[in-house]
C-alpha positions in Angstrom: 3.6 -30.5 44.1 4.6 -33.6 42.3 1.6 -34.5 40.3 0.3 -32.0 37.7 -2.7 -32.3 35.4 -2.7 -30.2 32.3 -5.9 -29.2 30.6 -6.3 -27.6 27.2 -10.0 -26.7 26.5 -12.0 -25.1 23.7 -15.5 -23.7 23.9 -18.4 -23.2 21.5 -18.3 -19.6 20.3 -22.1 -19.3 20.0 -22.6 -20.5 23.6 -19.9 -18.1 24.8 -21.6 -15.2 22.9 -25.1 -15.9 24.3 -23.8 -16.3 27.9 -21.7 -13.1 27.7 -24.6 -11.0 26.4 -27.0 -12.5 29.0 -24.8 -11.7 32.0 -23.0 -8.7 30.6 -19.5 -10.2 31.1 -16.8 -9.3 28.5 -13.6 -10.9 29.5 -10.3 -11.8 27.7 -11.6 -15.3 27.4 -14.8 -14.1 25.7 -12.8 -12.0 23.3 -10.6 -15.0 22.4 -13.3 -17.8 22.2 -15.8 -15.6 20.6 -13.7 -15.5 17.5 -14.0 -19.2 16.9 -10.9 -20.9 18.0 -10.1 -24.3 16.3 -10.4 -27.3 18.6 -7.8 -29.1 16.4 -5.1 -26.9 18.0 -5.7 -28.4 21.5 -3.4 -31.5 21.3 -0.6 -29.4 19.7 -0.8 -26.8 22.4 -0.9 -29.5 25.1 2.2 -31.2 23.6 4.1 -27.9 23.6 3.2 -27.3 27.2 4.5 -30.8 28.1 7.7 -30.3 26.2 8.4 -27.1 28.1 7.9 -28.9 31.4 10.1 -31.7 30.3 12.9 -29.2 29.3 12.8 -26.8 32.3 11.5 -29.0 35.1 12.7 -32.6 34.0 9.0 -33.6 34.1 7.9 -37.1 33.2 4.8 -37.9 31.2 2.5 -40.0 33.4 -0.1 -40.9 30.9 -1.4 -40.3 27.3 -3.5 -37.3 26.5 -7.2 -38.0 26.9 -10.0 -36.4 24.8 -13.1 -36.1 27.0 -15.3 -35.8 23.9 -15.0 -37.6 20.6 -11.7 -37.9 18.9 -10.8 -34.8 17.1 -11.0 -35.0 13.3 -9.1 -32.8 10.8 -11.0 -30.4 8.7 -13.0 -32.4 6.0 -11.7 -31.7 2.5 -13.7 -29.8 -0.2 -13.9 -31.2 -3.7 -14.1 -28.7 -6.6 -12.4 -27.9 -9.9 -10.9 -24.8 -11.2 -13.9 -23.9 -13.5 -16.0 -23.4 -10.3 -13.5 -20.7 -9.2 -13.2 -19.2 -12.6 -16.9 -18.9 -13.2 -17.4 -17.0 -10.0 -14.3 -14.7 -10.2 -14.3 -14.2 -14.0 -10.7 -15.4 -14.2 -8.9 -18.0 -16.3 -6.8 -19.7 -13.8 -5.5 -23.2 -14.5 -5.2 -26.0 -11.9 -1.5 -25.4 -11.4 -2.0 -21.7 -10.5 -4.8 -22.5 -8.1 -2.7 -25.0 -6.4 0.2 -22.6 -6.1 -2.0 -19.9 -4.6 -3.5 -22.1 -2.0 -0.1 -23.8 -1.1 1.2 -20.4 -0.2 -1.2 -20.3 2.8 -0.6 -23.9 3.8 -3.7 -25.5 2.2 -3.3 -29.2 1.5 -4.3 -30.0 -2.1 -4.6 -33.5 -3.8 -4.8 -32.9 -7.5 -7.1 -35.6 -8.9 -9.9 -35.3 -11.6 -11.1 -32.6 -9.2 -9.1 -30.7 -6.5 -9.3 -32.2 -3.1 -8.6 -29.2 -0.9 -8.1 -29.3 2.9 -7.7 -26.1 5.0 -5.2 -25.8 7.7 -6.6 -26.8 11.2 -6.6 -23.1 12.4 -8.8 -22.0 9.4 -12.2 -22.6 10.9 -13.8 -20.2 8.4 -13.4 -22.6 5.5 -16.4 -24.7 5.3 -17.9 -24.6 1.8 -16.6 -24.3 -1.9 -17.5 -20.6 -1.9 -15.0 -20.0 1.0 -12.3 -21.4 -1.3 -13.3 -19.0 -4.1 -13.1 -16.1 -1.7 -9.7 -17.2 -0.6 -8.4 -17.5 -4.2 -9.7 -14.2 -5.1 -8.2 -12.5 -2.0 -4.8 -14.0 -2.7 -4.8 -13.5 -6.4 -5.9 -9.9 -5.9 -9.3 -8.3 -6.4 -7.6 -5.6 -8.4 -6.7 -8.2 -11.0 -10.1 -9.5 -11.5 -11.7 -8.5 -15.0 -14.1 -5.6 -14.9 -17.0 -7.1 -16.8 -20.5 -5.9 -16.3 -23.0 -8.7 -15.9 -25.5 -9.4 -18.6 -28.9 -8.0 -18.1 -32.1 -8.7 -19.9 -34.2 -5.9 -21.5 -37.3 -7.7 -20.4 -39.2 -5.5 -17.9 -39.4 -6.6 -14.3 -42.7 -8.1 -13.2 -44.9 -5.8 -11.3 -44.9 -6.2 -7.5 -48.5 -6.9 -6.6 -48.1 -6.0 -3.0 -46.5 -2.6 -3.7 -49.3 -1.9 -6.3 -52.0 -2.9 -3.8 -50.5 -0.6 -1.1 -50.2 2.3 -3.5 -53.8 2.0 -4.6 -55.0 1.8 -1.0 -52.9 4.9 -0.2 -54.2 6.8 -3.2 -57.9 6.0 -2.5 -57.9 6.8 1.3 -55.6 9.8 1.0 -57.9 11.2 -1.7 -60.8 10.7 0.8 -58.9 12.9 3.3 -57.3 10.2 5.4 -53.8 10.4 6.7 -51.3 7.5 6.8 -49.5 6.8 10.0 -46.6 4.4 10.9 -46.5 3.1 14.4 -44.2 0.7 16.1 -44.9 -3.1 15.8 -44.3 -3.3 19.5 -46.8 -2.0 22.1 -47.2 -1.7 25.8 -49.2 -4.3 27.7 -51.6 -1.5 28.9 -52.6 -0.8 25.3 -53.5 -4.5 24.8 -55.6 -4.4 28.0 -57.3 -1.2 26.9 -58.2 -2.8 23.6 -59.7 -5.9 25.5 -56.9 -8.1 24.0 -55.3 -11.0 26.0 -51.8 -10.1 26.9 -50.9 -13.8 27.2 -51.7 -14.3 23.5 -48.9 -11.8 22.5 -45.1 -12.5 22.3 -43.2 -10.7 25.0 -39.8 -9.2 24.1 -37.0 -10.2 26.4 -34.8 -7.3 25.3 -37.3 -4.5 24.6 -35.7 -1.2 23.4 -38.1 0.7 25.7 -40.5 -0.1 28.6 -43.3 1.1 26.4 -42.5 -1.5 23.7 -43.0 -4.8 25.5 -45.2 -6.9 23.2 -45.7 -7.8 19.6 -49.1 -6.2 18.6 -51.9 -8.5 17.9 -53.8 -6.2 15.6 -53.3 -2.6 14.1 -56.5 -1.0 15.4 -55.2 -0.3 19.0 -52.1 1.4 17.7 -54.4 3.8 15.7 -56.8 4.3 18.6 -53.8 5.2 20.8 -53.2 8.3 18.5 -56.8 9.6 18.4 -56.9 11.4 21.9 -53.5 13.0 21.1 -55.0 14.5 17.8 -58.2 15.5 19.6 -56.0 17.5 22.2 -54.2 19.1 19.4 -57.5 20.7 18.2 -58.1 18.3 15.3 -61.9 17.8 15.9 -62.5 15.5 12.9 -60.0 13.3 11.1 -59.3 9.9 9.6 -56.1 7.8 9.9 -55.0 4.5 8.5 -52.0 2.1 8.6 -50.6 -0.6 6.4 -48.4 -2.9 8.5 -47.8 -6.3 10.0 -49.2 -8.0 13.1 -47.9 -11.1 15.0 -49.9 -13.7 16.7 -49.2 -17.0 18.4 -50.0 -20.0 16.2 -52.7 -22.5 16.9 -51.8 -25.4 19.1 -52.2 -27.9 16.3 -49.4 -26.1 14.3 -46.1 -27.8 13.9 -44.2 -24.7 15.1 -46.3 -23.2 17.9 -43.5 -21.0 19.1 -42.9 -19.2 15.8 -45.0 -16.0 15.4 -47.7 -16.0 12.7 -47.1 -12.8 10.7 -50.0 -11.2 8.9 -50.4 -8.0 6.8 -53.3 -5.8 7.7 -54.9 -2.6 6.8 -56.6 -0.5 9.6 -58.7 2.7 9.4 -60.1 4.8 12.1 -62.5 7.7 11.8 -62.9 10.0 14.9 -64.8 13.3 15.4 -65.3 15.4 18.5 -67.9 17.6 16.6 -69.0 15.5 13.6 -70.1 17.3 10.5 -72.0 14.3 9.1 -75.3 12.9 10.1 -75.9 9.3 11.1 -73.8 6.8 13.1 -70.0 6.8 13.0 -70.3 3.2 11.6 -71.6 4.7 8.3 -68.6 7.0 8.0 -66.3 4.0 8.1 -68.6 2.0 5.8 -68.4 4.8 3.3 -64.6 4.6 3.1 -64.7 0.9 3.0 -67.1 0.9 0.0 -65.1 3.5 -1.7 -62.0 1.3 -1.3 -63.8 -1.9 -2.6 -65.2 0.0 -5.6 -61.6 1.0 -6.5 -60.7 -2.7 -6.6 -64.0 -3.6 -8.3 -64.8 -6.2 -5.7 -68.1 -6.9 -3.9 -68.2 -7.7 -0.2 -70.9 -8.8 2.2 -71.4 -7.8 5.9 -72.8 -9.9 8.7 -73.4 -8.9 12.3 -70.4 -9.5 14.5 -71.0 -12.2 17.3 -68.7 -13.0 20.1 -69.1 -16.7 19.4 -67.5 -16.4 16.0 -64.8 -14.1 17.3 -63.6 -16.6 19.8 -63.0 -19.5 17.6 -59.5 -18.7 16.5 -56.8 -17.0 18.6 -55.9 -14.2 16.1 -59.6 -13.6 15.3 -60.3 -13.0 19.0 -57.7 -10.4 19.2 -58.6 -8.9 15.8 -62.3 -8.3 16.8 -61.8 -7.5 20.6 -61.8 -3.7 20.4 -65.1 -3.6 18.4 -68.6 -3.4 19.9 -70.3 -6.7 18.8 -73.8 -5.0 18.7 -72.6 -2.2 16.4 -70.1 -4.0 14.3 -70.1 -6.4 11.3 -67.9 -9.0 9.7 -66.8 -8.5 6.1 -66.9 -11.5 3.8 -65.8 -11.9 0.2 -66.1 -14.6 -2.4 -62.7 -15.1 -4.1 -62.5 -16.0 -7.7 -62.6 -19.6 -8.3 -64.3 -20.3 -5.0 -67.9 -20.7 -3.8 -67.1 -20.3 -0.1 -67.1 -17.0 1.6 -63.7 -15.8 3.0 -63.4 -13.5 6.1 -61.9 -10.2 4.9 -62.1 -8.2 8.1 -64.3 -6.4 10.6 -65.9 -3.0 10.6 -67.8 -1.1 13.3 -67.8 1.1 16.4 -65.7 0.4 19.5 -66.7 -0.9 23.0 -67.5 1.7 25.6 -64.7 0.4 27.8 -62.2 0.9 24.9 -63.5 4.4 24.4 -63.2 5.2 28.1 -59.7 3.8 28.6 -58.2 5.4 25.5 -60.3 8.6 25.9 -61.9 8.3 22.5 -64.8 10.6 21.3 -68.2 9.1 21.3 -68.3 9.4 17.5 -65.6 7.0 16.4 -65.5 3.9 14.2 -63.1 2.0 11.9 -62.3 -1.2 10.1 -59.4 -3.7 9.8 -58.8 -5.8 6.8 -56.5 -8.8 5.9 -54.4 -7.3 3.2 -53.5 -10.8 1.8 -57.1 -11.7 1.2 -57.6 -8.2 -0.3 -54.8 -8.8 -2.7 -56.2 -12.1 -3.9 -59.5 -10.5 -4.6 -58.0 -7.4 -6.2 -55.5 -9.4 -8.3 -58.2 -11.0 -10.5 -59.9 -7.8 -11.7 -61.1 -7.9 -15.4 -61.5 -4.7 -17.3 -65.1 -3.9 -18.2 -65.9 -1.4 -20.9 -68.2 1.4 -19.9 -71.5 1.4 -21.7 -71.8 4.0 -24.5 -75.6 4.3 -23.7 -77.0 6.5 -21.0 -77.9 5.2 -17.5 -81.2 5.4 -15.9 -81.8 5.9 -12.3 -84.9 4.8 -10.4 -85.6 5.1 -6.6 -87.8 2.4 -5.0 -89.1 2.5 -1.4 -90.4 -0.3 0.8 -92.4 -0.2 4.0 -91.1 -3.1 6.1 -91.4 -4.3 9.7 -88.7 -3.0 12.1 -87.6 -6.7 12.5 -86.3 -6.6 8.9 -82.8 -5.5 8.5 -81.5 -3.3 5.7 -79.3 -6.1 4.6 -82.2 -8.6 4.1 -84.0 -6.1 1.9 -80.9 -5.1 0.1 -80.0 -8.7 -0.7 -83.5 -9.6 -1.9 -83.5 -6.6 -4.3 -79.9 -7.3 -5.4 -80.7 -10.9 -6.3 -83.4 -9.7 -8.7 -80.9 -7.3 -10.3 -78.4 -10.1 -10.7 -81.1 -12.3 -12.4 -81.9 -9.4 -14.8 -78.1 -9.1 -15.6 -78.0 -12.7 -16.5 -81.3 -12.8 -18.5 -81.3 -9.4 -20.1 -77.7 -8.3 -20.1 -78.3 -5.2 -17.9 -75.4 -3.6 -15.9 -76.9 -2.6 -12.5 -75.8 -1.0 -9.2 -77.7 -0.6 -6.0 -77.2 2.2 -3.4 -78.9 3.0 -0.1 -80.7 6.3 -0.2 -82.8 6.6 3.1 -84.1 4.8 6.1 -87.0 6.5 7.7 -89.2 5.7 10.8 -92.0 7.7 12.0 -92.0 8.7 15.7 -95.6 7.4 16.1 -94.9 4.1 14.3 -92.8 1.7 16.2 -93.5 -1.3 14.1 -92.6 -0.2 10.6 -89.8 1.7 8.8 -89.3 2.9 5.2 -86.2 2.0 3.3 -85.4 3.7 0.0 -82.9 2.3 -2.5 -81.5 3.8 -5.8 -81.1 1.5 -8.7 -79.0 2.4 -11.7 -79.5 0.4 -14.9 -77.8 0.5 -18.3 -77.3 -1.8 -21.3 -74.2 -2.2 -23.3 -75.9 -2.3 -26.7 -79.0 -0.1 -26.4 -80.9 2.6 -24.5 -83.4 1.4 -22.0 -87.0 2.4 -22.3 -89.4 3.2 -19.4 -91.5 0.1 -20.0 -88.8 -2.5 -19.5 -87.5 -0.6 -16.4 -91.0 -0.6 -14.8 -91.3 -4.3 -15.5 -88.0 -4.9 -13.6 -89.2 -2.7 -10.8 -92.4 -4.6 -10.5 -90.6 -7.9 -10.3 -88.4 -6.5 -7.5 -91.5 -5.3 -5.6 -93.1 -8.7 -6.0 -90.1 -10.6 -4.8 -89.6 -8.3 -1.8 -93.3 -8.7 -0.8 -93.1 -12.5 -1.1 -89.8 -12.8 0.9 -90.2 -10.0 3.5 -93.9 -8.8 3.2 -92.5 -5.5 2.2 -95.0 -3.0 0.7 -93.9 -0.8 -2.2 -94.5 2.9 -1.5 
């Protein structure tokens, strides 16, 4: 062998790390280059190797060293002054002391109006001024730094609205008998299929901790439904569970970063009973808890029938609504302060028969899932309203309507009259459902009974004015819905 080519190479530490982890290879080279070797040492090592060949083998240099990439540049200098160091370490070092400390470890310093500091070529960890501060502190001695407590203001820290919201939700639902659960943010693909959600819409984990944790979940409800059958088997015949957590969805195609997960905060609630103690559909058990929650935040919501057309418009909405039976579920809307448009808050209802079958749910099962961020916006603008010192009056009013008229239509008509009375007369009113009755021999009509609570902040209401208001409500209901007062 007469012609020898010497190569001295350096490799990107991040690329080496990724490749080693992907293939499970941990060699001596990985150990060396994973620590960030300086590329500025290559020409020096190559020159030393050539000198050894010249000395021991009488070799002759046939060409100059060639850099296959751009010409190597020394570490760029960092400009700073001693005050920058003293402010962060609490010391009183002068410029001469700083220069002496750094010269001891072969830093090149050019004293000008500021210090122009260049690290040795092998110090790849020196990149920003804070690195110089750390180096000075290490060499000066951390034990010599002054022990001075930082100044703190006595001003109380601002309240964390997110934490307060979660605490209120926990207090309300726990007081109603529900139990909070905490499930994994990752789920199995079979659970997504069972909940009628599209697996392709979920992010798949390339390094899942368990075969059961393959995908980011698209909504919280499937995670809760997965726990229902387990509790039923454990002889818990009637229970309610809820969870406050995050979900992750793929962003819309029009988004600038389609590959980044869209993280949302949600609240999910599920009520299940093998032998229900309450009467009526399971939907109303979930609606009762939802109304109780909204009353605690002093917010008013509106429900509309869930339709598949609306659910399929946006990716995350489709996954959000997929477990729910569209004919026995409803969308929840709210009007935020300062806005006239309705904002989607969540969905409430019973679940599809296919979901019940695959997850072995009892027939009596319902729940809801809300967007916590929207709930926070609505709850964060509550204003205190003083309770009236005068007694309330309760009046029940019944209407005979066609079976084609929904409860919501009648309720909205009555409520609008109460709102008008609040604006004109200053009343404080509330409206509650009391009964819906349909005789077996009458398939065309049903009777809906509502309870109205009225009060006034400055006086006691008399029977005459209450009756006038009830008459106005009856006239409005007859004109709008052909409802007959009973």
